[in-house]
C-alpha positions in Angstrom: 77.0 137.3 131.7 73.6 137.8 133.2 72.0 137.2 136.6 68.5 135.9 136.4 65.7 135.7 139.1 62.4 133.9 138.8 59.1 134.7 140.6 58.8 133.9 144.2 56.4 131.0 144.2 58.1 128.3 146.3 56.7 128.2 149.9 59.0 127.4 152.8 59.5 128.6 156.3 56.4 130.8 156.2 57.3 132.8 153.1 57.7 132.5 149.4 61.1 132.0 147.7 62.6 132.6 144.3 65.7 131.3 142.6 68.7 133.4 141.6 71.2 132.1 139.0 74.0 133.1 136.7 73.8 132.2 133.0 77.5 131.6 132.8 79.6 131.6 136.0 79.1 130.6 139.7 81.8 133.2 140.7 79.6 135.9 139.1 76.6 134.5 141.0 78.4 134.4 144.4 79.7 138.0 143.9 76.3 139.3 143.0 74.6 137.6 145.9 77.2 138.8 148.4 77.0 142.4 147.1 73.3 142.3 147.6 73.1 140.8 151.1 72.1 137.2 150.1 73.9 134.9 152.6 76.0 132.0 151.3 73.8 129.6 153.2 71.1 130.3 150.6 73.3 128.7 147.9 72.0 125.3 146.7 74.6 123.8 144.2 73.6 125.9 141.2 71.3 128.7 142.5 70.5 130.8 145.5 67.1 130.6 147.2 66.0 134.2 147.8 63.0 135.4 149.8 60.3 137.4 148.1 61.1 140.6 150.0 64.6 140.6 148.3 63.3 140.6 144.7 62.9 144.3 144.3 66.4 144.9 145.6 67.9 142.3 143.3 66.2 143.5 140.2 67.2 147.1 141.0 70.8 145.8 141.3 70.6 144.3 137.8 69.1 140.8 138.1 66.8 140.2 135.1 63.3 138.8 136.1 62.3 135.8 134.1 59.7 133.0 134.4 60.7 129.8 136.2 60.7 128.0 132.8 63.1 130.5 131.3 65.4 130.3 134.4 65.7 126.5 134.2 66.4 126.7 130.4 69.1 129.3 131.0 70.7 127.2 133.8 70.7 124.1 131.6 72.2 126.1 128.6 74.9 127.4 130.9 76.1 123.9 131.8 75.8 124.8 135.5 72.6 122.9 136.2 72.8 120.2 138.9 70.1 117.6 138.1 67.8 115.9 140.6 69.7 112.7 140.1 73.1 114.4 140.8 71.6 115.8 144.0 70.3 112.3 145.1 73.7 110.8 144.3 75.5 113.4 146.3 77.4 114.9 143.4 
């Protein structure tokens, strides 16, 4: 089980954001996020949105930094990925 984080390159609310995922279990992801001060409101079905200023803390706590491409591939491989279509359909 691994927690992965991509680069902060998604702009919103005046800052850059990254994505935090688990490669196997959402329970693991929620526990890691809570232990590292990431609020549950940052969870978006299969990942947490995390601000750029949290990245150092998350990596120091054990999150593995990866590219956005690697993160998506790991999320798909885990079976946890929620597709754009599923998001639109409200699943």
